N, C-alpha and C positions, 0 to 999 in steps of 0.2 A: 524574289527568290531568296536573297540574303536574309530578309526579315524572317521568313519562314524557317530557315535554318537556324537562326539565332533563338526564335521563339521555342523550337524544339529542345534546344539545349537548355533553355531557361526552365521549360517544363521538366526536363529530366532532372536537373539539380534539385528542384523542389520535391520531385518524387524520390529521389535518392535521400533527401532529408528524412521523409516519412519511413523509408525502409530502414535507415539506420536506427530510427527510434524504436521501431518494432523489433529490431535485431537484438536489442539490450535484454529481451526476456530470456533468451537461451543461457547466457552467462549468469544471469541473476539467479535462475533456478538452480544451476550447477553449483554456484557459490553457496546457496542455502543448503543444499544436500551435502556437500563436502564439509562445510563448517559444522553442521548438526552431527554428522558421523564422527568427525574428529573430536568433537566435545565429549561425545558418549565414551569413546574408547579411552580418552585421557582420564575421565573420572573414574572408570571402572577398572582400569588397568591396576594390577597388583606390582607395585614397584619393588625393586631389590637392588643390591649393589652387585650387579653382574653385567656382562657385556651385552646381554639381550635387552636390558633395560635402558642402557646408554644409546644403543642403536635405535630402539623404539623412540626415545625422546628426540633424538636427532631428526629422525624421518618425521615425527609429528611436528617439530618445529619448522622444517622445511615445508610441510604442508600448509601450516598456518601462515608462513611467510608468502607462499604463492597465493593463498586466498586473499591475504591483505593487499597485495599488489594488484590482484584482479579487481578488488573492490575499488581501489583508487583509480585504476584506469577506467573502469566503467563509470564511475562518477564523473571524471573528467571527459567522458566522451558525450556527455549531454549537458554539462553545466557551462553556463556563461557564454552561449553562442548566439550572435545576431545575424539574422538573415535578412535579405533585402528583397523587395518586390516592387513592381511598378506602382506609380502613384494612383490614386483612385480616379474612377472615371470622370467624375465632375471636374477635377483639376486638369485632366487631360483635355476635356472638352473646352475648358476655359482657355487653355493654352493654345488651341487651335484658333479660337476667336481673336486672341491677342495677336497671333501671327498674321491673321487676315487683316486686322486693323492696321497693324505696322506696315504691311505692304501697300495698303490704300493710302496711308498717310505719306508714303514715299513716292506717290504719283502713279501707282499701278491702277488698272482698272479693276473693278470687282471681280470679273472673270479670271484675269491674270493673277489677282491677289489670291484667289482661292487655289489655283494651280501651285502658285509658288508657296502658299501656306501649307498645302498638303505635302510638298516636297520637303520643306523645312521640318515639318512635323515627323515625316518618315525617318529623317536623319536623327532627329532628336530621340524618337522612340527606339531606334536601332542602337543608339548610344547607351540609353538607359537599360536596355535588355542586356547588352554586352557587360555593362558595369555590374548589374545585379548577378548575371550568370557567373562572372569571374569570382566575385565576392562569396557567393553561395558554394561555388565548387571548392574553393580553398577551405571553407569550413567543413565540407563533407569529406575532403581528403584527411584533414587533421582528425575528425571524429572517427572515420573509418580505421585510421591507424591505431587510435587508442582502444577502440572496440576489438581489433585484432589482437592487441596485447593482452587485453582482459581475457578473451577467449583462449589464448595460448597459455596464460598464467594458470587459469583454472584447469585446463588440461594437464599442465605440469602438477598441479596440486593432487589431481586424480591419480596420476602416475606415483606420487609419493604416498599416497593414501592406501594403495593396494598392498605394498609390503608392510605398511604399518597395520593394516587390518589382520594380515596373516600372522604377524607377530603377536597381536592381541589376542587372536584365536588360540594360538599355541600356548600363551600364557595362561588363558583360562582353563584350557584342558590339562596342562601339567601342574597347575598350582594345587597346593594342599587346600582341602576344604577347610572352611572356618569352623571352629569348634564353638558351639553355643552351649552356655551355662544355663541349666534349667533348675530353677529352685521351686520346691512345691511348698506352698503355704497352707497349713492347715486351717480349715474353716472354724470360725468362732461358733461354739455350741449355742444353740438356741433352745429355749424351753419347749418341750413337746406340747402336743394338743391336749393331752390329759391333764398335764400340770396346769395349764391355762384354765381348763374347765373347772378343775377343783379349786383353784384360787378364786374364780369368779362365783362359784356356787356357796363357798364357805367364807364369807368376808370376815374380816377381823371384828370382834365385838367392840374393840375400842374405837373403830372408825365409823362415825355416824353416816347414815344413808344420805346420799346426795339428793338435793331437791330436784324435782322434775324440771327439765329445761323449759323455758317459755316457748310457746308456739312462735315460729318465725313470722315476721310481719309480711303482709302481702307485697309482692314486688310491683311497683307500678308499671303500667304499660308504657312500652317505648314510644317516644315521640315520632309520630309519622313523618317520614322523610318525603320531600317532594319528588317529582318525576325527574329523571336525569335530563341533562341538556342534550339536545339533538346534535348529532355529528354530521357535518356536511363538508364537501370539498370546496375549496377556495374559488374555483371556477364555476361553481353552480349558480344557476339563476334563481334568486329568491324574490318572491312577490313582496312589494313594498307595502307597509302598513297604511291603511287608509285613515285619512285625517277626520272623516266624519263619523257619526255615530255608528255603533255596531249594529247591523241588522239583526233583528230577533229571529230565533230558530222556529221553525214550524214543527 
């Protein structure tokens, strides 16, 4: 009965470890969204020497501070933790045999040695389960606290981001529009089609007529490429090539 209770606690701590690992996705997504939104409004904000700008910068700095602390806590929630589990089955089976041989060597009959070995192994297994459960449970408590801090910090960052976003929207609405300077560049005049035709039809008498261009040399045909390699998966069964002569095709 005691062994079953300890085994359930042992399984619970291992399941809790997996749950904590999966729970890191929620603050991670929130950190990404808040950090991206804060970066956009910081870059696009039109700064000035007024109280609104100072308040905006203070809230944005508080948002980034909360995001930074959340990232640190989230990183520490899954980094550098060692968990314990029971030895492998072969080692446990070997230990039962060692206990049986020890009792036989101390004068017990094989039947009594088997009973005593099972009792000793039960105590040993109970101790190992209790040790692993206690160690894993302490790790889960520390990880859970750090994960809670990461979630609380990013929630605080969202609270700081909301007034910051409102101030950014007010700044965009009330700010003066940017004045763009437009400069028109006149196109370079090009000769008309009639001028080009008259110049080509009436060549200058001092310019000798050009000799006809030689006919282009025939382009040699491209070298034929071989067939491409066959694509196959690594686990495909390929027939081995035969060492004998290749049979003739009929």
